[in-house]
C-alpha positions as CSV (number, residue, x, y, z in Angstrom):
1,M,-1.5,5.5,-32.4
2,A,-2.5,8.1,-29.8
3,L,-5.9,7.7,-28.2
4,T,-7.9,10.9,-28.1
5,V,-11.1,11.6,-26.3
6,T,-13.1,14.8,-25.8
7,A,-14.3,16.1,-22.5
8,D,-17.9,15.7,-23.7
9,E,-17.2,12.0,-24.5
10,V,-15.8,11.5,-21.1
11,A,-18.7,13.2,-19.4
12,G,-21.2,11.0,-21.3
13,L,-19.3,7.9,-20.2
14,V,-19.3,9.0,-16.6
15,R,-23.0,9.5,-16.8
16,L,-23.4,5.9,-18.1
17,L,-21.0,4.7,-15.4
18,A,-23.4,6.1,-12.7
19,F,-26.3,4.0,-14.0
20,D,-24.6,0.7,-14.8
21,P,-20.8,0.5,-15.0
22,W,-21.0,-2.9,-16.7
23,S,-23.1,-1.5,-19.6
24,L,-20.0,0.4,-21.0
25,T,-18.3,-1.4,-23.9
26,H,-14.7,-2.5,-23.5
27,A,-13.6,0.4,-25.8
28,E,-15.6,2.9,-23.6
29,R,-14.0,1.5,-20.5
30,R,-10.5,1.9,-22.0
31,L,-11.3,5.5,-23.0
32,L,-12.2,6.3,-19.4
33,R,-9.0,4.6,-18.2
34,H,-7.0,6.7,-20.7
35,A,-8.8,9.9,-19.8
36,H,-8.1,9.3,-16.1
37,G,-4.5,8.2,-16.2
38,A,-3.4,10.5,-13.4
39,D,-6.2,9.2,-11.2
40,Q,-5.1,5.6,-12.0
41,Q,-1.5,6.4,-11.0
42,Q,-2.6,8.1,-7.8
43,W,-5.0,5.4,-6.7
44,L,-3.6,2.0,-7.7
45,P,-0.5,2.0,-5.5
46,R,-2.5,3.2,-2.6
47,L,-5.3,0.7,-3.2
48,T,-3.0,-2.2,-3.0
49,Q,-2.3,-1.3,0.6
50,L,-6.0,-1.0,1.5
51,V,-7.3,-4.4,0.6
52,E,-6.7,-8.0,1.4
53,P,-4.5,-10.1,-0.9
54,P,-4.3,-10.7,-3.7
55,P,-3.7,-7.0,-4.5
56,P,-5.3,-5.5,-7.6
57,G,-3.1,-5.9,-10.6
58,A,-1.8,-3.2,-13.0
59,N,-5.0,-3.4,-15.1
60,F,-7.4,-2.8,-12.1
61,P,-9.5,0.3,-12.7
62,A,-8.4,2.1,-9.6
63,F,-9.3,5.4,-11.3
64,L,-13.0,4.6,-10.7
65,L,-12.5,5.8,-7.1
66,A,-12.1,9.3,-8.6
67,M,-15.4,9.1,-10.4
68,P,-18.6,10.6,-9.0
69,P,-20.5,7.3,-8.8
70,F,-17.9,6.1,-6.3
71,A,-17.5,9.4,-4.3
72,D,-19.0,7.9,-1.1
73,L,-16.4,5.1,-1.1
74,K,-13.6,7.6,-1.8
75,D,-14.8,9.8,1.1
76,G,-14.9,6.7,3.4
77,I,-11.3,5.9,2.5
78,G,-10.3,9.5,3.3
79,K,-6.6,9.7,4.0
80,A,-6.2,6.0,4.9
81,R,-2.9,4.4,3.8
82,A,-3.4,0.9,5.2
83,V,-6.3,-1.4,5.7
84,T,-6.0,-1.0,9.5
85,D,-6.7,2.8,9.0
86,L,-10.2,2.0,7.6
87,D,-13.3,1.4,9.7
88,T,-14.7,-2.1,9.2
89,A,-17.7,-1.1,7.0
90,T,-15.5,0.9,4.6
91,A,-12.9,-1.9,4.5
92,D,-15.7,-4.4,3.6
93,R,-17.1,-2.1,0.9
94,L,-13.7,-1.5,-0.6
95,Q,-12.9,-5.2,-0.7
96,R,-16.2,-5.8,-2.5
97,F,-15.4,-3.0,-4.9
98,V,-12.0,-4.6,-5.7
99,D,-13.5,-8.1,-6.0
100,R,-16.3,-6.9,-8.3
101,Y,-14.2,-4.6,-10.6
102,R,-11.1,-6.8,-10.8
103,D,-12.0,-7.8,-14.4
104,W,-13.8,-4.7,-15.5
105,L,-11.2,-3.6,-18.0
106,A,-10.8,-7.1,-19.4
107,G,-14.0,-6.7,-21.2
């Protein structure tokens, strides 16, 4: 069964995400993940090179870095490809992001 979501639904979820990402239901989180599949494919492999082990798993919501609420973190990452390319403050913020959202899609 194909998952469908409208642009308005995604925009509403992104607005909720800005206030409290944990307030979204599991189904809403999955809808966002589905709607941002290209962002997930772009960010997940890169993210695994930017944080301390263990690396984020396949279900980690790396696509969140493409969302407006996380724009400042994305900007801090810039073109970095390895943790050594990040300044200490950004590396710490990114590690906290990964640690905090590791189970976000699990419900």
